[in-house]
C-alpha positions as CSV (number, residue, x, y, z in Angstrom):
1,X,97.4,-115.0,-19.0
2,X,95.3,-116.1,-21.8
3,X,92.0,-114.2,-22.6
4,X,88.9,-116.0,-24.0
5,X,87.5,-114.8,-27.4
6,X,84.5,-113.2,-25.9
7,X,86.5,-111.3,-23.2
8,X,89.0,-110.2,-25.9
9,X,86.3,-108.8,-28.1
10,X,84.5,-107.2,-25.2
11,X,87.6,-105.4,-24.1
12,X,88.3,-104.3,-27.7
13,X,84.7,-103.1,-28.1
14,X,84.9,-101.2,-24.8
15,X,88.0,-99.4,-25.9
16,X,86.4,-98.3,-29.2
17,X,83.1,-97.4,-27.3
18,X,85.1,-95.3,-24.7
19,X,86.9,-93.3,-27.6
20,X,83.6,-92.6,-29.3
21,X,81.7,-91.5,-26.3
22,X,84.5,-89.4,-24.7
23,X,85.5,-87.8,-28.1
24,X,82.0,-86.6,-28.5
25,X,81.8,-85.4,-24.9
26,X,85.1,-83.5,-25.2
27,X,84.0,-81.9,-28.5
28,X,80.8,-80.8,-27.0
29,X,82.5,-79.6,-23.8
30,X,84.8,-77.4,-26.0
31,X,81.8,-75.8,-27.8
32,X,79.8,-75.4,-24.6
33,X,77.8,-72.1,-24.6
34,X,75.8,-72.7,-21.5
35,X,78.2,-70.9,-19.2
36,X,79.2,-74.0,-17.3
37,X,82.5,-74.7,-19.2
38,X,83.5,-71.0,-19.9
39,X,82.7,-67.9,-18.0
40,X,81.5,-64.7,-19.5
41,X,85.1,-63.7,-20.4
42,X,85.6,-67.0,-22.3
43,X,88.0,-68.4,-19.6
44,X,87.7,-72.0,-18.7
45,X,85.9,-72.8,-15.4
46,X,86.5,-75.5,-12.8
47,X,83.8,-77.5,-14.5
48,X,85.7,-77.5,-17.7
49,X,89.0,-78.6,-16.1
50,X,87.3,-81.4,-14.1
51,X,85.5,-82.8,-17.2
52,X,88.5,-82.4,-19.5
53,X,90.6,-84.4,-16.8
54,X,87.7,-87.1,-16.9
55,X,87.8,-87.2,-20.7
56,X,91.7,-87.5,-20.8
57,X,91.7,-90.3,-18.1
58,X,88.9,-92.1,-20.0
59,X,90.8,-91.8,-23.3
60,X,93.8,-93.3,-21.6
61,X,92.0,-96.2,-19.9
62,X,89.9,-96.9,-23.1
63,X,93.1,-97.1,-25.0
64,X,94.8,-99.4,-22.6
65,X,91.7,-101.7,-22.3
66,X,91.3,-101.7,-26.1
67,X,94.9,-102.6,-26.6
68,X,94.6,-105.6,-24.2
69,X,91.5,-106.7,-26.0
70,X,93.3,-106.3,-29.5
71,X,96.3,-108.3,-28.3
72,X,93.9,-111.0,-27.0
73,X,92.1,-111.2,-30.4
74,X,95.4,-111.2,-32.2
75,X,96.8,-114.0,-30.1
76,X,93.8,-116.1,-30.5
77,X,94.0,-115.7,-34.3
78,X,97.6,-116.5,-34.3
79,X,97.0,-119.6,-32.2
80,X,94.2,-120.8,-34.6
81,X,96.4,-120.3,-37.6
82,X,99.2,-122.2,-36.0
83,X,96.9,-125.1,-35.1
84,X,95.5,-125.1,-38.8
85,X,99.0,-125.2,-40.3
86,X,100.0,-128.0,-37.8
87,X,97.0,-130.0,-38.9
88,X,97.9,-129.9,-42.5
């Protein structure tokens, strides 16, 4: 399957965006002092575990989607370079 240039760049940007957003979220979750993520004894709560799972899954999906976009961009560049060298 061949991805178009806009789709490839969108997927790559989505992967980067996902990492930026979820990294910040995970960092804030770890530092949470509101009592949602950690109880009074400092133990993680169900809220913490559920949101950590969401962050990990989003990291994995963002990585997979970003890799697909990166491969699409790289393939398009390689194809353009081959056409340019064939034209000369």
